[in-house]
TORVO-251714 format. One record per residue (C-alpha): chain; x, y, z; residue number from 1; residue in one letter. Coordinates in nm, 2 decimals. Layout:
<sites>
['A',[X,Y,Z],NUM,'a']
...
</sites>
This chain:
<sites>
['A',[9.14,14.60,25.31],1,'x']
['A',[9.42,14.34,25.36],2,'x']
['A',[9.17,14.14,25.18],3,'x']
['A',[9.17,14.37,24.84],4,'x']
['A',[9.59,14.42,24.96],5,'x']
['A',[9.62,14.04,24.92],6,'x']
['A',[9.41,14.04,24.57],7,'x']
['A',[9.64,14.28,24.39],8,'x']
['A',[9.96,14.19,24.53],9,'x']
['A',[9.86,13.81,24.35],10,'x']
['A',[9.67,13.99,24.06],11,'x']
['A',[10.04,14.21,23.96],12,'x']
['A',[10.20,13.92,24.13],13,'x']
['A',[10.02,13.69,23.82],14,'x']
['A',[10.08,13.95,23.58],15,'x']
['A',[10.46,14.02,23.61],16,'x']
['A',[10.53,13.63,23.58],17,'x']
['A',[10.25,13.60,23.26],18,'x']
['A',[10.46,13.87,23.13],19,'x']
['A',[10.82,13.74,23.17],20,'x']
['A',[10.64,13.40,23.12],21,'x']
['A',[10.60,13.57,22.71],22,'x']
['A',[10.91,13.72,22.74],23,'x']
['A',[11.08,13.41,22.76],24,'x']
['A',[10.89,13.24,22.52],25,'x']
['A',[10.96,13.52,22.20],26,'x']
['A',[11.34,13.55,22.30],27,'x']
['A',[11.34,13.16,22.24],28,'x']
['A',[11.17,13.12,21.98],29,'x']
['A',[11.38,13.43,21.83],30,'x']
['A',[11.74,13.19,21.92],31,'x']
['A',[11.62,12.92,21.74],32,'x']
['A',[11.57,13.11,21.40],33,'x']
['A',[11.80,13.20,21.16],34,'x']
['A',[11.80,13.55,21.22],35,'x']
['A',[12.05,13.53,21.47],36,'x']
['A',[12.28,13.44,21.21],37,'x']
['A',[12.22,13.71,20.96],38,'x']
['A',[12.53,13.90,21.02],39,'x']
['A',[12.74,13.63,21.00],40,'x']
['A',[12.90,13.59,20.62],41,'x']
['A',[12.95,13.22,20.60],42,'x']
['A',[12.80,12.91,20.66],43,'x']
['A',[13.06,12.55,20.63],44,'x']
['A',[12.83,12.22,20.54],45,'x']
['A',[12.91,11.89,20.59],46,'x']
['A',[12.86,11.63,20.28],47,'x']
['A',[12.94,11.23,20.27],48,'x']
['A',[12.97,11.07,19.92],49,'x']
['A',[12.94,10.77,19.84],50,'x']
['A',[13.27,10.62,19.96],51,'x']
['A',[13.21,10.83,20.27],52,'x']
['A',[13.48,11.09,20.21],53,'x']
['A',[13.35,11.34,20.43],54,'x']
['A',[13.37,11.69,20.31],55,'x']
['A',[13.32,12.09,20.46],56,'x']
['A',[13.23,12.31,20.19],57,'x']
['A',[13.19,12.70,20.26],58,'x']
['A',[12.94,12.95,20.17],59,'x']
['A',[12.81,13.27,20.12],60,'x']
['A',[12.45,13.27,20.33],61,'x']
['A',[12.15,13.53,20.33],62,'x']
['A',[11.86,13.52,20.53],63,'x']
['A',[11.51,13.65,20.38],64,'x']
['A',[11.23,13.62,20.56],65,'x']
['A',[11.37,13.53,20.86],66,'x']
['A',[11.49,13.18,20.65],67,'x']
['A',[11.89,13.09,20.55],68,'x']
['A',[11.92,12.99,20.15],69,'x']
['A',[12.26,12.94,19.99],70,'x']
['A',[12.37,12.98,19.60],71,'x']
['A',[12.56,12.73,19.51],72,'x']
['A',[12.79,12.69,19.27],73,'x']
['A',[12.91,12.40,19.05],74,'x']
['A',[13.09,12.19,19.30],75,'x']
['A',[12.82,12.34,19.60],76,'x']
['A',[12.59,12.17,19.36],77,'x']
['A',[12.71,11.86,19.29],78,'x']
['A',[12.77,11.76,19.65],79,'x']
['A',[12.53,11.87,19.81],80,'x']
['A',[12.32,11.61,19.53],81,'x']
['A',[12.53,11.34,19.58],82,'x']
['A',[12.51,11.37,19.94],83,'x']
['A',[12.45,10.99,20.12],84,'x']
['A',[12.28,11.13,20.37],85,'x']
['A',[12.01,11.34,20.17],86,'x']
['A',[11.84,11.47,20.26],87,'x']
['A',[11.98,11.59,20.56],88,'x']
['A',[12.35,11.71,20.59],89,'x']
['A',[12.55,11.89,20.89],90,'x']
['A',[12.65,12.27,20.92],91,'x']
['A',[12.86,12.49,21.11],92,'x']
['A',[12.83,12.81,21.19],93,'x']
['A',[12.92,13.10,21.42],94,'x']
['A',[13.08,12.85,21.63],95,'x']
['A',[12.81,12.63,21.67],96,'x']
['A',[12.77,12.26,21.48],97,'x']
['A',[12.42,12.20,21.41],98,'x']
['A',[12.37,11.81,21.22],99,'x']
['A',[12.00,11.72,21.10],100,'x']
['A',[11.95,12.00,20.91],101,'x']
['A',[11.72,12.00,20.56],102,'x']
['A',[11.82,12.17,20.27],103,'x']
['A',[11.58,12.21,20.06],104,'x']
['A',[11.53,12.32,19.70],105,'x']
['A',[11.46,12.65,19.64],106,'x']
['A',[11.47,12.74,19.27],107,'x']
['A',[11.17,13.00,19.29],108,'x']
['A',[11.41,13.18,19.50],109,'x']
['A',[11.72,13.24,19.30],110,'x']
['A',[11.65,13.64,19.17],111,'x']
['A',[11.58,13.71,19.53],112,'x']
['A',[11.88,13.50,19.68],113,'x']
['A',[12.08,13.66,19.41],114,'x']
['A',[11.97,14.01,19.49],115,'x']
['A',[12.01,13.98,19.88],116,'x']
['A',[12.36,13.84,19.79],117,'x']
['A',[12.51,14.11,19.58],118,'x']
['A',[12.34,14.41,19.83],119,'x']
['A',[12.57,14.18,20.15],120,'x']
['A',[12.87,14.06,19.98],121,'x']
['A',[13.05,14.37,19.82],122,'x']
['A',[13.23,14.08,19.54],123,'x']
['A',[12.97,13.89,19.43],124,'x']
['A',[13.01,14.19,19.19],125,'x']
['A',[13.24,13.91,19.02],126,'x']
['A',[13.09,13.63,19.20],127,'x']
['A',[12.75,13.65,19.05],128,'x']
['A',[12.85,13.61,18.70],129,'x']
['A',[12.98,13.24,18.78],130,'x']
['A',[12.75,13.00,18.73],131,'x']
['A',[12.49,12.87,18.97],132,'x']
['A',[12.25,12.59,18.98],133,'x']
['A',[12.14,12.55,19.27],134,'x']
['A',[11.97,12.81,19.54],135,'x']
['A',[11.89,12.63,19.85],136,'x']
['A',[11.72,12.65,20.20],137,'x']
['A',[11.81,12.50,20.51],138,'x']
['A',[11.54,12.39,20.79],139,'x']
['A',[11.69,12.31,21.17],140,'x']
['A',[11.59,11.95,21.21],141,'x']
['A',[11.41,11.86,21.54],142,'x']
</sites>
């Protein structure tokens, strides 16, 4: 009987270790995603122009299917296009800074992002009528 109890204890211990290990992996994966920022209103993006001047721009953001999207106005789009560190930028969000964030054009998401912006931000009632020549997705670098 003693062998059986020891064996059962070993099985339960192994089960609990695996269970906690898996839940820890899920939490780590969730922490790396954009979902944790879905309630944030804005983020700041650092671009550097051809003279080496740094400029922080503030943008609204939406998170759709775990991805972060920005809808850029004319000045924001120009700053991204002229950024000497393309395709990377630095961002500040929720008191944290991340460097080597990849900016990927996502024109196919323009309508979905506009709809999400309208739902998230009440003042989009006015802002949506401004020109937004670029929609982008951000991806965290390694």
